[in-house]
N, C-alpha and C positions, 0 to 999 in steps of 0.2 A: 413601229418597227423600223428598224436600220434596212435603207432602201440597197437591192441588190447592186452590186458595180459590175455587171457583166458588161457594160458601156462605159465604165470608168466614172470618174466623178461629174456630177453635173457639171461644176465650174469649168470643164473643159471641154466641154460639147460645143458645138461651132453655135452663133447666134444667128438660126437657122431652123427652119424645121424639121429636115431630114438631118438626122446625127451621123448615120453609119452605114455603111453599105455590105453584105455578104453573100457567099455562094453556100454557108451552112445556112440551113431551116430546117428544123425539127420541133417538135410539141415542147420538149424541156427548155431549149432558147426562148418560146414564144413565150410561154409563164416567166420565164426569169425576166423576158423583156417587159413583159406588165408588170412586174412586180419593180423593174427601174422604172417607171411611167415611158416606156417606149412601146410601139407597137408595129407592126410588121405591115408594108404595103410594098408590092409591086413597082415594078419602073417599064412596063412594057415598052411605050415609046422613048425610052431614053436610047444612052449610048450602051447601056450593061443590062440589056433582056434577060438575061441569064441570072443577075444578081434582085435580092431581096433588099430592098430598102427598110428601113428603122428611121422610127420619128417620133418624136417630142416636140410639137406645137410648141411656138415661142409664145402664143397667145390657144390656150387648151380649153377648147369646150364643155363645158360642163351644164347639170339641168340639176339645180336644186329640186328634190323632193319637195319639200315644204312651198315653193314657187310655181307647182306647174300649174300650167294655165289650163283650164278645160272649159271651153266656149259652152254655147246652149246647143250650137249645132253637132259638135262634138258629141254631148251626152246622148244626142240624139241617136248620131251616128253609131254610138254603142251599143245601142239596144239590136241592132240590127245583126250583130255577128256573137259567135260563140270562140271565145277563148280558150286554149290548152297551153299545155308546157311540156314543152321536148318530145311532141307527138309525131313532128316531121320534121325533126331537125335537117335532113338530109334535103329534101324537098326545097325548106325556108331557104338554104344557103345556095341551094341551084337556083333558083330564083332568082336570089341576087346578083348571081354572077350570070344572069342571062346577058349574051355579048350584045343584043341590041338595046340593051341600055344603056344612055347616055354616059361617057365617064365610068365605063365598067373597068374595075381592079382586079375582081376575084378571078383568078386562074385555079388552075388545076394542082396546083403546091397547096393554096389555102383551103382550097377544098378538103384535101387528102389529110392536111397536118390539122384541122377545126374538127373534122369528122372523128379522129381519135381523141382530141381533148373532148369532145361532148363524150366519147366511150369512155373516157376518164372521171366524168362528171365536172369539167372544167367550162365547158362551152353549152350553151344552153339556149335552147329557141322560145320565143313566144308565137303561137298562131292565130290569125282570124280566120276563121270560117263562117260560109253562109249558112241559113237553114238547108241549103241544097245538100250539104254536107262539102263544098269547095272550097280550096285553100285561096281566101280573099288578099290576105295580106300576112306579113309577119316580122319578125326582126330575131337577128342572134347577136352574143357575145361573149363575152368572157368572165367568170364568177370568181373572186379572189377574196375570201374576208368579207368586209365591206364595199369593196370595190366591184361593180359591173362595170364591162368596157364596152358597151356598145358600138359594133362593128359596122354592120347595115341591114336596110330593113327594104321591105318593097312591097306594092301592091298590086294587084288586076288592074288594069282599065275596064270598067264595063262592069265589073261586078265589084270593086274594092275598095270604093269610095272612103276615104278616110279609113281604111282599115290599118294601115300600117301606123297610123297616130292612135288608134284604141287598142292594137298591141301594145304600144307605148304606154300605156293608160293601164295595162294587164301588168307591164312591166315595174311600174309605178308602184302597185299594190302588193307585187311580191317584195320589193324590198324594202317599204313602208312600214315595217313590223315594229318599229318602237327604239331602234338601233341607228345611229345615225352612219348613213352610207353614203356613198359617191358614185355617182351614175354620172360615166367619161362618157360623151358622144363626139369629142376628138376635134372636131372641126363646127364651129356655128355657121351653121345655113341659113337661110331664108326660111325653111321649114319649120326648123327646131327652134327658130328664135321664136316663134309664133308660139311656142308650146311653152316659152321659159328660159331657153336656154341664153348661158352667158357667158364669155371668155375673161380667164384668168391666168396671170402670170405662168410661165412653166416653175419658177420656184415658190410658187403659191399652191399650185397643184401638186407639185411632189410632195408639199407638207401635207395635203389635205389627203394625199395617196396613203403616204406613212402613218396617219392616224388611222384611215380607214381599213387599211391589213392587218390590223390589230382588232377587228371588229369580227364577230362569229358570223358566219356567212345565212345566208336564206335559207327558208323551208322550202325545195324547189320540188317539193311534192304536194301541196298546200294547191288548189284548184285558185286557175287564174281568174279573175273577174275585172273588168273594166269599170 
């Protein structure tokens, strides 16, 4: 699939992670951005608090499903939680947006637009629940063809040890259905590196994305399992 040109050709993008700013921000623009290899993230601490930042890291984080690292302790943790899909999307994004979290970036605009994308069947969440029925952790992101772009994840201290990682295992099970899929994690953090995330050059990511967008989407109605 030829990538959308909403941000112009990649050869003209700046050699940095932030490639554009806009005052416009709506669901259709967000979808076009992901199809172009770009994702939105606000800049609250910058001199443009009302602008939306559009990012395409020069070294993009991906998590190859075949190389997902599952330790013995993580397998043990997975037994403590029940996983669901899209049961509590709004609550997951609210928890991810908790202003008490360090380096929080999810604002009301993100919550509103991604809520609409969830209603359209484009944004999805994986939830991890305790046996008592408490939401211990989860993640959300965008699904387009064979691409899943992970946006954010959280766990509840005290009750959610490894819950976000277990939710990621559940996501991997949904995506790993025999098709070649692309799990985009934006940047490689220490947390994600322990699970097998690697960084690829922007040009290589865009090639992988172009191939992934032609792949049928996963079945989001199947039960989530870790």
